[in-house]
C-alpha positions as CSV (number, residue, x, y, z in Angstrom):
1,X,-8.2,2.2,-12.4
2,X,-5.8,1.6,-9.6
3,X,-5.5,-1.6,-7.7
4,X,-7.4,-1.3,-4.2
5,X,-7.4,-4.9,-3.0
6,X,-5.0,-7.9,-3.8
7,X,-5.7,-11.1,-2.1
8,X,-4.3,-14.5,-2.2
9,X,-5.0,-18.1,-0.8
10,X,-8.3,-17.1,0.8
11,X,-9.4,-20.5,2.1
12,X,-12.3,-20.9,4.7
13,X,-14.4,-23.9,6.0
14,X,-17.2,-24.4,8.1
15,X,-18.0,-27.8,9.8
16,X,-15.6,-29.4,7.1
17,X,-17.3,-27.8,4.3
18,X,-15.2,-25.5,2.1
19,X,-16.9,-22.1,2.0
20,X,-14.2,-20.0,0.3
21,X,-11.4,-21.3,-1.9
22,X,-10.0,-18.4,-3.9
23,X,-6.4,-18.5,-5.3
24,X,-6.0,-15.1,-6.3
25,X,-8.4,-11.9,-6.3
26,X,-7.7,-8.4,-7.5
27,X,-10.2,-5.3,-7.3
28,X,-9.6,-2.0,-8.8
29,X,-11.1,1.3,-8.2
30,X,-14.5,1.6,-9.9
31,X,-15.1,-2.0,-10.2
32,X,-18.5,-3.0,-9.4
33,X,-18.8,-6.5,-8.1
34,X,-22.0,-8.7,-7.2
35,X,-21.9,-11.5,-4.8
36,X,-24.5,-14.1,-5.5
37,X,-24.9,-17.3,-3.8
38,X,-27.1,-19.4,-1.4
39,X,-27.3,-18.7,2.3
40,X,-24.1,-20.0,3.9
41,X,-22.1,-19.7,0.7
42,X,-19.5,-17.4,2.1
43,X,-20.6,-14.1,0.6
44,X,-20.5,-12.2,4.1
45,X,-17.3,-14.1,5.1
46,X,-15.5,-12.9,2.0
47,X,-16.3,-9.4,2.8
48,X,-15.2,-9.8,6.3
49,X,-11.9,-11.2,5.0
50,X,-11.4,-8.4,2.7
51,X,-12.4,-5.9,5.3
52,X,-10.0,-7.4,7.8
53,X,-12.6,-8.5,10.3
54,X,-11.7,-12.3,9.7
55,X,-7.9,-12.9,9.5
56,X,-6.8,-16.1,7.7
57,X,-3.5,-17.4,8.6
58,X,-2.6,-18.7,5.1
59,X,-4.0,-15.8,3.2
60,X,-2.2,-12.6,2.0
61,X,-4.2,-9.5,1.9
62,X,-3.1,-6.1,0.8
63,X,-5.6,-3.2,0.9
64,X,-4.8,0.3,-0.7
65,X,-7.0,3.1,0.8
66,X,-10.0,3.1,3.2
67,X,-12.7,0.9,3.3
68,X,-16.2,0.7,4.4
69,X,-18.6,-2.3,4.4
70,X,-22.3,-1.4,4.4
71,X,-24.1,-4.6,5.1
72,X,-27.8,-5.2,4.7
73,X,-29.4,-1.8,5.7
74,X,-32.2,-2.5,8.1
75,X,-34.2,0.5,8.8
76,X,-33.1,2.6,5.8
77,X,-35.8,3.0,3.1
78,X,-34.3,3.1,-0.5
79,X,-37.1,3.8,-3.0
80,X,-35.4,3.4,-6.3
81,X,-32.6,1.5,-8.0
82,X,-30.9,4.8,-8.7
83,X,-30.9,5.7,-5.0
84,X,-29.5,2.3,-4.2
85,X,-26.7,2.7,-6.8
86,X,-25.9,6.3,-5.5
87,X,-25.3,4.8,-1.9
88,X,-22.3,3.0,-3.1
89,X,-20.8,6.3,-4.2
90,X,-20.6,7.6,-0.6
91,X,-17.3,8.0,0.7
92,X,-15.9,6.4,3.8
93,X,-16.2,9.7,5.8
94,X,-19.9,10.0,4.8
95,X,-20.7,6.6,6.4
96,X,-18.6,6.4,9.5
């Protein structure tokens, strides 16, 4: 498995409340990661940082390859767990 994301010093706060505080994060190809947390816990913010939509001055981010962020899919009916799992296998060119 090859390294696709390496990030350090991801720190983000909203209204004086720490939302993200990650010293180091590595993601390899074929890793399957679930983000779980309350509303406002920083799940979407972390994805935006890793996708380059939010740039943090102190953070370092290395991305190796193309990336796509498929957020909550309003309007798309997915019938089974298998269909939802297969959605993650689409290549970037298939979702752009």
